N, C-alpha and C positions, 0 to 999 in steps of 0.2 A: 179423423173426425167423421162421424156418421151424419148423413143428411136426413132431416125430418121430412124431406120431400121425395116422393117416389115418382120419377119421370115416366111419362107414357110415350109410346111409339118411338120416334127418332129424336127424342129430347135428351139433353145432358144437363145435369145440375152441377154447378161449379161455384167457387168463391174466387173473387179477384185476387191477384197477386199484387201486392202494394208496389207502386212506382217508387223509384229511388228519389230521395229529396236532395241528392247531390249530383251536380253535373260532372261531366268527364274532366273538366278543368278544376274541380274542387270547390265550386261555389254551391252554397246551400240555397234551395228554392223554398219560398213560402208555400203553404198549402194551396192557396188560390192560383198559383202559377204552374202547378203540376198538371200534366196531361192525365186524362182519365185512362187508367191502364186497360189494355186490350189482351192481357194474358190472365189466365185463370187456372186453378187447380181443380180437376174433376173429382166430384164426390160420389156421383151416382150416374148411371146411364140407363136409358130406356131399353126395352127388349128388342127393338129394331135397329139399334146402333151397331154398326159393323166395325169401324176402324178406330174406335176410341174406347179406352178402358179406365176404370177407377184408378186414380193416382196420376194420370197423365197431366201434363201441363199443355194448355191449348192457347192458340191465338184465334180470336173470333172477330167477326164484323162488329164494329163499335155500337152501331145503333140498331142492332137486330136482336137484342136480348130482352127478356122479361126480368125485371128486378123485384125481388121479394125480401122483406126484412122480417125474420122470425127470431124472437128472443135475443134482440140486439145483434144478430148476425145477418149480414147481407148475402143473399144467394142470387145466382144468375141461372136462368133457364134458357138454353141455347139450342136451336135446331141443329142437327148434325150437319146439314148443308151450309150453315153459317159458320162452321168451324173451318178456319183457313189452313191450320197446320197444328201438329203436335211438336213439342220441344223435348229433345232428349235430355 
């Protein structure tokens, strides 16, 4: 998926990875009981980003993103310093 957003400086554009609606014990959770996911898939990176590339899955600080909705798709813009880890 291509991003219609071109990030500047040390910003990353990503989309959230959906949280599971099933617990480890097999119970299904209603939508309002799910936690907001803090994992995302990277779609684009700014020119100053060093340790993240397109296609990486990232863990980010929950309240440090800018959320945008373009053509019914929700995007996140995250500063590189707010990315806590990448997931293999």
